[in-house]
N, C-alpha and C positions, 0 to 999 in steps of 0.2 A: 504494499499499499505506500501510496506517495504521502508523504508529511508535508502539508502546507499549513499555513497561521490559525485557519479556523480548526482543523483537526488538532493540532498541539494545543491549542486552548482548550480545547473539548477534554483530551486526555488529562491535562493537568487541572483542568476544573472539577471534574468528575471523581477524581482522584483526592483532590481537597473537600470536595462536600461528603464524601463517604469517612474521608478521616475527621471532619467535624462532627459528623453524624455519632461516629464512634467514641469520640472525645466527650460529646454531649450526652450518651448513653450511660459510660462511664461515671461521670460525675454529676448526672442529674441537673444538667444545664446551671449548675450554681458556680462556674467557675470559666469566666472569659479566658483568662489564660489559659485554661486547658483546652477549651475549642481552637483557639489562635494556634496552640501546640498541634492539636490533631490537622486544622489544616495545612500548617508547614508540614507535616509527615506526609500528607496527600500530595502536598506540592512536589516534595523531593522524590516521592515514587514516581508521578505523571511526569515528572520532567526527566527520569531516567529513562522511561520507556519512550517519551519522544524522543532523546538524545540518538538511543540507539535505532530506533526505525528510521529517523533520518539520514543517518550514516549508512545508510543500507543495509543494516542488520536484519536477521529475519524474525518473524513475530514471536518464535518461542524464546530466542535469546533476549530480545525487548520485554519479553514478561518476564523472565528471570530477571534481569536488570531491574525492573521495575519492584519486583519482590524484594530483591537484595536492599534496594536504595529505600524502600519503604521500611524494612526492618533494621537498616543502620538507622534510621532516622527516629523509627519508633522507640529504639532501645535506650536512644538520649531524650527522647521529648515524652513519649507517652507511658513511663516507667511509673508514672503518679498515678496512673487508672488502676494499678494492681493494689491489693490491699497492703494495708501499713504492717500487717502483722508478717507480711512476705519479708524473706531478708533483699538486701540492695541487687545482688546478683539476681535473686528471681523476678524481682520487680522488672529489671530490665528483660529478662526473657518474655514476661508478658507484653511489655511493650514492644517487643521485636516481633512475637508472634501478630500483635495486630496490627504493626506497620506492614508485615509481609500479607496479611489479608487486605488491608487497602490498596497495597501495591498490586495485587491479584484482581480485585473487583472493579477498580477505577476502569482500567483499559478493557474489561470484559463489560463493563455497562455501555462504555461508549463504542466498542464494536458491536454491541448487539443492537444500539440505536442507529449506527450507521448502515448495519444490514440491512434495517426496515428502510431507512429514508434514501439511500445510494446503494440501489443494487447494482453489483457487478456485472 
């Protein structure tokens, strides 16, 4: 798939929205900072997908990059969504898992929409 600006914005925006949704669900909409960190995690995941796709990478490689980007960002930014009874390492693991899911669901959601709107 050719990556152009609207598609790139769609991938990054969808990942950011999913990251915000996870953060909002995790802390009950009480923390704007947590939601902002969820958005930042989604942006990192969507940007990784967009970068790999625009450089001519295959979809599977781009999806893996998106999941890794989301996991890395989630480990740093979403660890606060885990319970405080967990160790710091376990909190980072929970954040990484959430970030990887964000990295998976963002491109999948946009791909489903594009398949309906612009069939090849």
